[in-house]
N, C-alpha and C positions, 0 to 999 in steps of 0.2 A: 536938131533944134539947139540953138545957143543956150548954154546953161547960165543961170544966175546962182548966187550963193544958196538960195533956197529951192532951186529947181533940180530934182534928181535926174540922173541919166535915165533914158527910156530903154536902155539896152537890156534885152532878156538873154543876152549871151551869158553862158555860165561863168561864174567867178572862177578864177584859177586857184589851184591848190596853194600856190605861193601867196595869194592874197587872202586866204582863208585861215585866220588864226583864232586866238582866244576870244577876241571881241566879237568876231563873226559867229563863232560857235555859240557863244552866250546869247547873241541875238536870235539865232535859229531856235535854240531851246525855249526861249521865252515866247516867240511868236508861234512856233509849231507845236507848242506844248505849254507847260506851266513853269518854265524856268528849269535850271539845272544846278546841281552842286558843283563846286570847283573841280572835282575829279571827273564829273560827267562832261563838263565844258572842255577840259583838257583832252579827254578821250576823243570827243568829236573833232576837236581841232587837229589832233594827230591823225585821225582818219582821213581828213580832207572832205571837201563839200559833197562829192557824189556818194561816198559811202555813208556819210552822216545823214544826208537826206533820205537815201534809200532805207537806212535803218529805221528812221522815224516813220516812213510810209509802210513799213512791213508790220502788219497787224497780227502776224503769227509769232512775233518775237516775244519771249518771256512767258512765264507761266503765271496766270492769274485766273481765278475762277470766272467762268463765263456766267452771265446772268441766266437764271433758270425761270421757267414759267411758275415754278413752285416757290420762288423767293417771296412772293406776296400772295395774299388771299384774293382769289379771283372772284369770289361769289358774294362779297359783302353787300354790293349794291345790285344783286340779282333781282330782276323785275319779279313781281308777285306772279304766281301761277294763276291759271284761270280759276282753279278751285278757291284759291285765296281771295281773288277779286270777287268771286260770287259770295263768299262768306262775309266779306267786308260790306258789299252792297246790301246783303240781307240784314246785317246788323244795323245799317243806316235806315233801312225801310222799317225795321222793327223798333227803331229808336232805342236800341240796346247800347246805352252810353258806355257801359263797362267794356263791352266787346270792342266798340269803336276806339276807346281809349287805349286798349291793349294793342290794337293795330298801330295806332299812332306812336305809342311808346316804343314798339319794336322798330318802326321806321326811324325814330330819333336815335335809338341805340345804334342802329347800323350806320347812320350818318356820322355819329361821334366816332365810331370805330374806323370809318373811312377817312375821316380827317386825321385821326391818329396814324393811320397807315401812310397817308401822304407825308406827314412829318417824318415817319420812319424812312420813307423813300428818299426824302431830302438828305438825311444823314447817310443813307446807303450810297447815293450818287456822289456825295462829297467825299466819302471814303474811297470810292473807286477812283475819282480824279486824283486823290492824294497818293494812292498806292499803285496805280496801274503802271506796268512797264511799257504801255503803249499810249503815251500822253496825247499824241496827235489824234488818236481815235476818240478819246473823250473830249478833246478840244473841238473836234468836228461835231460830235454829238451835241455839245453846247451851242455851236454855231447853228446847226439845223433847228434846235429848240427855239433860238431867237428868230430864225428866218420863218419857219412854219409855226409861229407863236400860237400856243394853245394854253389856256389857263384852267387849272383845276377849279377855280372860283366859279366858272361858268358850267363846266361839265359835271362836276361833283361826282366823279368816279375815279378813284385812285388807280384802279387796275388799268383803266383805259389810258391814263397818263403813263403808266409803266410800259404798256404795250407800245405806245408811241415812242417812248425813250429807247426801247429796244429796236424799233424800226429805224430810228436815226443812227443808232450805233451800227446796225447791220449794213446800212447803206453809207456809212460815214464818208469814205473816199471812193465809193462805188460809182454807179451811173446815175446821173441826175434824172434822166428820163424814167428809169425804173422807180426811183424814189417818188417822182410825180405821179406815176401810175398807182403807186402804193398809197399815197396820201389821200387820194379820192376814195380809198377803201378803208381808211383809218377811222375807227369808231370815235376816237377823241376829236379829230378834226370834223368829222361829219356832224357830231353833236355840237361842237363849238360854233360852227357856222350854219347850223340849222338845216343841213341838207337832209336830215331824217324827216324834215317837213316839206321837202321839195318833191312835189308830186304833179302828175299830169293834170293840166287844167288850172293849177294854182302854183306855178313855179316860184321857188325861193331863190333869189339871186345872190345871196351872200357868198357862197363858196365859189361860184363862177366869177364873181367880181374880184375877190381877193386872190384867187388863183392867178389871175392875169395881172392885177395891179401890184400885189405885194410878193407873190411867190414865183413869178416866172417872166413877166414882160416889162412891168413898170408902166407908169402913166404915159399916155399918148400912143401906145402900140395897139390899141383896140378902140372900139366904139361902144356906145350904150347898147346898140343892137347886138353886138357880139356878146355882151353880157347876158342879154335876154335869151339869145339862142343857146349860149353855153349853159345857162341854167336849165333849159329844156333838155339838153343833152345829158345833164346830170340827174334828171328826175329818176326816182326809184333807187338811187344809191343810198343805202341806209345800213343799219346794223341790228342784230338781234343778240342781246346780252353782250358778249365780248367778240362777236363774229360779224364780219361784213356780210350783208345780203343785198342782192339785186332783186328788187321787187318789180318783176316784169310787168305786172298788171298796173303798176303806178308810173311806169316809164312812158314818156311821150315818144312814140315811135314814128311820128310824122317827120317830113323833111324839114331841115334847118339850114340856115345860111350863116356861116361863120368865116370871118376874114375874106369875104367875097367868094367863098366856095360853098356849094350846096351838096347836101347828102342827108341820108337818114342816120344822123350821127348819135352815138352814145358817149358816155364819159371817156372811154379810151380813145375814141376818135377825136374828141375835144382836146385831149392831151397831145395826141399826135400832131394836130394842127398847130398847137402852141409850139411844140418842139421844132416844127418846120420853119418857124420864123427866126431869122438871125438875131433879132432883138433879145430872144430868150437867152442865148449863150452870152451875149454882152451884159445882160442884166445880172445873171448869176455870177459872172466873173467880176462884175463891179462890186457885188456883195462880198465875194471871197476876198477881193482886193482890200476893201475897207476893213474887213475883219482881221486879215493877216498882215497887211502891209501898211496902209495909211488911211486913217479916218479923219485927218486934219481937214477942216473946211477950207475950201479954196474959192477964189473969185472966178466965176465963169469967164472963160476966155483968157485967163491969166496963164503965164508959162507953166505954173504948177498944175493947173487944171488940164492943160493940153498934154502935159507929161503923163498924168494919171490916165487920161483918156487913151493915149497911145498905148500904154501898157495894158489896159483892159482890153482893147481891141486885139492886141497880140495874143493875150490869154484866151480870148473868145475864139480866135482862129485855131488855137491848140485844142480847145474843147470841141469844136465842130469836127476837126480832123479825127479826134478820138471818139466821135459819136456820143458826146456828152459824158464821157468818163471823167471823173473829178481828179483822180490821182495824177494823170499827166499834167494837168493844169497846175496842181500844187507843186509838182516836181519842177516844172518850168519856172515857177515863181521863186521857190526856195533856193534854186541854184543860180538865179539871175544876178547880174551886177546891180540891177535896179534895187533888188531886195536889200542889198548890203550898203547902199548909198548912204552917206552921212545924213542926208535929209530925211531918210526913212527910219534909221535906227534910233532907238531911245526917244521916240516921238509920240507913241500912243499912250494914253492914260489907261492904266490897268483897270479892267472891270473888277468889281468886288470879288468875283470868283477867282480871277487871275491873281488878285492881291493875296487872298488867303491861301489858296492852293499853292501858288507860286512861292510864298514865304516858307511854307512847310517843306515843299519839295526842294527848294534851293538851299535854305539854311539848315535843313534837317531838324527842325524843331519838333517837339511832340505835337500831335494833333489836338491833344487835350480833349475838351468836351465838344463833340460834333454838334450837339444841340445848341450850345452857345454860339458856335460858328455859323450854324444855319440862321440863327436869330440875327447875328451880326450882318449876314448877307442881306436879310430883309431890311434892316435899318440903313444899310448902305445903298439900297435901291435895286438889288438883284435877287429877289426871292424866287429860287428855281421852282419850276412847275406853276409859277404865278406871274408870268409876264404881264405887264400893265395893260396891254391891248394886243390886237391882232398884228400891229406893227412891230411888236417886240419891244426891246429896250432901246432907248436913245443912248448911243455910245459916245465916248469922248468926254468933252467938257461937262456935259450934264451929270457925269458921275460925281463931280466934285462941288461941294458947297460947304458952308460952315458946319452944318450938322454931320454930313457924311465924313468930312475930313477928321472930325473929332472921333468918330467911330473907327475909322481907318487906323488912326494912331493908337487907339486903345486896344484894338484887336491884335495889332502887331506886338505891342508890349505884352499882351496876354500870352501870345504864343512863345515869346522869348522868356518870360518870367513866371507865368501863371497868375500874375496879378490882374484882378478885375477892377473896375471902377469902385466897387464896394467891398473889396477884400481879395482873397486869394482862392484859386481853384482848390478844392479839397484834395486833389491828387498832385498838387504842385510840388510837394516835397518828395513824392515818389517818382513822378515824371520830370526829373530835373533835366534841364537842357545843358548839354556840354558843347559849347561852340568851338572847342579846339579841333573838332573833326574838320572844320572848314580850312584849317591851316596845314592839313596833311600834305596837300599838293605843293604848298609853298615850302614846307620843310624838306620834301623830297627833292625839289629843284635847287634849294639853297639851304643846306643844313644849318640850323641855328637862327635863321631869319625869323622863325616863328616866335622868338623871344624878344625881337627888336621892334619896339613900337614904330620906329621910323620906316620899317619895312612892312609891318603888318597893316598899319592904317591905310597906306595907298593900295595895298593888295585888297583889303576889304572894300574900299571905295570902288575900285574897278570891278570887283565881283558883284557888289550889291547894286551899284548905280549904272554900270556900263560906261562910266566916264568920270571926270574929275569935277566936283562942284566948286563954287567960288572959294577962294582962299580963306575967307572968314569962317566958313563952315568946316574946312579942314582943320583950322586952328582950334575950333571947338573940340574936335575929337582928340587932337594932340594934347590940349590942356587937360582933358579928362584923364588921359592915360598918365600924364605927369602927376596929377593930383593923387593918383593911386600908385605912386612909386615907380612908374614906367615898367611895371611887371605885367605881362600879358596872361594873367590868371583867368580862369573861366568867368568869374564875376566881372572882371574888367572888360573882357571880350564881349560879354553879354551887354554890358552897359554901352560899349562903343557901338554895337549893332543897334541898340535901342535908339541911340542918337542918329545913326545913319538912316534907319528906317523912318525916322520922323522928318527927314529932309524932303522938300518938295520933289526932288529928283527921283526919290524912290517910288513915287506914284507913276512913273513912266516905265515903259518897257520897249 
């Protein structure tokens, strides 16, 4: 395909080691994780593409506590026992208002505790993303959370959200088919899409519809009849407390016709029929491509659209050959010449999670108050465990508006300095940020350069932005350092980083 200035190569041939340097390693760390510090970037650049990609795909690397079932309270929203229900009904019949009030107060207490646990889980996951030695695993957990979007606001059970989060982590780069089989048994998803109400004689179509439209095939690959029959196949798939149950007596065991094939299908058969359609691999690969490579809107039929379509089809072929394993697809993409094409690099708007976690991991700032960071994520439009709908979050340009840009700049300044819009973090004087750590790699390569503003400023711009901004903005940084005597002290470096992170280019990765 003839290339234009904005049309990337469609080649999935591996990039050579000679063509894989600092900028490519930086790009890989941002897309396959949440950014990297200068020394991490240099390490991956020295390793070369194959070792770098294989390292990121190795989820056994590094020591970090694995999530445990006991990390959170499992029984906060435990359904009332039969004895408790009988006591409540008796109190209602006897018009015992005090007893009824106690039951309601207990329910409200548990609901408050559950909301508090959800907030605690948000801080817990944010901490994992910041600290993990396996950033791709957490990045994929975030990807699946947006793909199989489920909101606490609907299910109102924090432990079910925790179990689902664990499910996504366990299958992060595993087999998509296995994940799809698991999702029709996931209590959070079953409740979110009302499949616990999907019974023989009164099928609920929500899960069947979204499994095909949003989770596996996309629009146009199925009919309304397929939805109706798929819903019948999923009847009886429900949960009891925190465990999946198949209610055989509520399952429609009569014949069904899905995708032109007939059989006495259940939920697993429905998933198998979906996986047998090539559109499934192409749809999932298109979602992977948009998340990790390019989410830039393109005009249908344009050279850019054709290039993206070509790459997705090649990735789908890899997925089918690997029988729906995700890791080979990611490896193919992360090693490809296409992935490092100038039209792909530094072109995606960072999601709020990428912005905050990436700033901490790359610039090595203190994480400060995780509660404040979780609140900032909400105000920037990415409240984890609360996606806005079953479609997940709209990515790219919708992340940026006058309100969210203000929060983005404030949260970056907060990480660098501890300053909030209404004062300073109470721990700011204790958790002081020392940005000189970012210059260690520069000093090792060129002793003395870490004290020279003319060397430090371009170095920081390349590290933080992945490129060089317009000259006027470079002059702003240079003027700032000159105003402070051209001495690269920690306060001057922090100020320079504050100016850099306020640039429009910092919103991109």
